[in-house]
Each structure stands twice: as structure tokens, then as C-alpha cells.
Residue, then its C-alpha position, 0 to 999 in steps of 0.5 A: m489496535k489489533m496487530k498481525s505478525y509475519h516473518n516468524n513473528s519478527v514483524q508486527v504491523s497493525r491491521l490497518g495502515l496509513g497510506c501517506m501518498r495523497m498528503s504530498m500529491v494532492p494540491d490542496a493537502s494541508r501540511t499541518e493537517s497531514i502531520a496531525t493525521i499521521r500522529s493521530a494514527l500512531d496514537k490510535g495504534v496504527n503503526l504502518l506508515n506507507t510512503g515512497d521516495f517519489y511521493g511529491q517533489d524532492g522527497h516531500n512525503e518522507m520529510l513530512i513523515g520525518e517531521a510527524l515522527k519527532g517526539y515519538e519513540r522509533d518503534r511506534a512506527f513501521i515505515s514501509l518505503k518504496y523506491g524508484t525514479f517514478q518522478n521522471m514520468r511526471s516530466g515525460s521521461n521513460q527512464v525508471d530505475v527500480g533495479p539494484k544498482n543505486v539502492k544504497k544511494y536511494i536509501t541513504t537519501s531517504l533516511k536523511r529526509l526521514g531523519l531515521d537510521y533505518v526503515d522497517l520495509y524497503q521495496p522496489a515500486r515495480v519490478d524491472i523485467g530486464i533484471p533478475i529479481e534475485e539481483t534486486i532483492g540481493a542488493i536490498s538484502d545487503l541493506v538489511k545486513a548493513g542495518y539500513v533496512r529491517n525487512v524486504g517487500l515487493s509491489e504490484t508483481d506476479a506470483d512467480t516473482i514473489r516466490r523467486a524473491h522470497a527464495t533470495h531473501p524472506i519477503s515480509l509484505v507485498e503491496f497490491a491494489y485490492s478493493i471491492i472493485d479490484s479483486s484481481i490478486e485473489e486468483s494467483i497472488l493470495p495463494i502464494v502469499r498465504e503459502l509463504d506467510i507474507g502479508v498483503v498491504a492493500f491500497g485503493a480501498m475506495g476504488f480510486g474515486k470510483l465509489f464516489k462518482e454520482q452514477s447508478d451501478p449495481l455495486l454502488d447501489v448495494v454497498r450504499e444500501i448495506a451501509n445505510e442498513k448498518n448505519i455506517t459510512l461507505p469508507q467503513l464498509v469497504h475497509a471492513w470488506l477488505l478485512s473480511k478477506g483474511d487476517n493477512i490483508i492490511p488495508l491502507m487508509g488513504t485519509r488526509t484528515t483526522t476526521q477521516l481517520y477517526d471515521t475509517i478506523q471504526c471499520l475494525g469493529i464492523t462485521l459483515q454477515e455472510d448474506e451481506l457478503q453474498r449480496i456484494e458478490l452478486a452485485r460485483s458480478k453485475s457491475a461495470l466498475v469491477g476490473r483492474s484499477m492499476p495501469n499496466l506498467v512494464i519496465k525493462n532495463g530501466v526503460l518504461i516500455e509500456n504504460r497501458s491504462a487499467d481500462a484499456 
């Protein structure tokens, strides 16, 4: 598996990561198959396992990963963990804690569920605009000093916040929605992370299901044509497209089965030619599917004050 280094070569992560969320938040997810998929990914050299303490009920995803890691040397896995009380939203509450006050309590609970002494990357799932980012990152940097956390990250924020956070403590990776449908990070996020040598963990490669819808659209038509011409699958093509965007882009595979994993991982051997990339860009300019894919969540002082859908 190809690897990429960040943060003065102290961080080495695979060119592909495994997003584990759907293993705990899709009703028909099989625990046995999920564990087998995680272990197969590790065996294939995919070391980045992406999770959150709010994925599933009562830390389900963390405990799932913890079970999958049994029997593996600790350094085989790079555990990227988001925190934040987003499970409150599922019960209708607008109270969301992504600030600095409770990070030690949250990481302690997560480590118990994972059965680990530390996580490789820790980050708030969103940024609370009512709390200076320096305070949040400062609290996480204290966890680094204490040995609970190795690296600090951010998720779905803005360029200025990334720069301010990085000045407080080096940011190793940031996590954003990025796909053939949603390339909104290219305008302001990619320039700053490349300047600061920060990797981008790109989730939502399949456009959150839009690419599977049975409908005609210029982008859907073209990606299917190119996939057929190259005799590859649609997941292979869209992940190869992300890989073509630069070696600091780490696509997350949202697979839940070993079969899907083995299929998608073949994207590492696929090169999209310039004319193919141009065809895709032309189709994107005509597509009704292209646009922001994530909802606009605004949190201020622990309260969710805006939750506007991406299509609004």
C-alpha cells in the first residue's frame, strides 16, 4: 500500500482510508462482516481507520474497531477519532459539545471502548464558533502532552480556522466532504492545507448515494461511460478521481464488506488520462447533482443554531 507522510514525516498514513461510520449507523450492518472488513483493510495495508465517538449507540463503532484490532500490533492502525455529542441531535436536542471543556472525559471514555492507550488523531467533529479555536486546540494539545493523543485534526471548518488552529498546535489532517459531486473545498481549503503540509481525509466519495440513483444526468452518463470504457467499477472510478487531485488527498472508502473493499482498493492502480478528466469536468459543469453535499451545521456556545440542508 502506498503511504504518505505529514507533519515533518512523523505521520504516515495509507493513500486510502477506511470510513467505519456505516458499520454502526446502517440498520442491516453485520458485526461479523464489519470486523472482517476492518481486518482485511489492515491486512491490505490500509492503516487509517476513521471513526467518531457518536457513531452508533453507546460507542458502538469504537467498540467494533477495538474488537477488530485484537491480535494486531498497535502500530498497524492509525485511528482517527472525532468527538462531539452529536448523538443528542438524534433525540431532538440542540445541545452539541465540541468545545474544550470535556475533552479529557471524552477521550478517556473512547480509549476504554477502543481498548487502546492512545489514538493517532483526535479532532472536534465541528467547530463551535462561540469558542476561540485556540482554546479547543489547546485542550487537545494537553491530551497530546499527556499521551492520550498523537496528532490533532479538524473537520468541516474554514481556512482561517485551520490557520489559527495550526498556529496553536500543528494540525496533521483535516476531514472534509470531497467528491466528484462536491469539490467545494478546492476554492479555499486546498490552498491552505497544501501551504501548511496538512493532509485531507476526503469522505463521501460516492456523493452520499447520488451516484447510485437511477436517473439521467450529464455527470452520471459520463462517469458510467468512462467506467465502461476502462472496464472498471463506479467506486473505482470516483476514488481514482479523488486520488488524481493530489497526493495529500486521502479518500475514505465507506465499504462495509470485504467484497466492496477488495473492489474499491483497486483504484490505486487506475490512472485517469487528461482527456478523461476533461470529459468529467465538462460533465460536472452541466450536472444538476454538483454542489455542496454536507448540511450547514452552525454551533455556538454548545447550541446548534442552524442546521440547513446542503440543498437549501
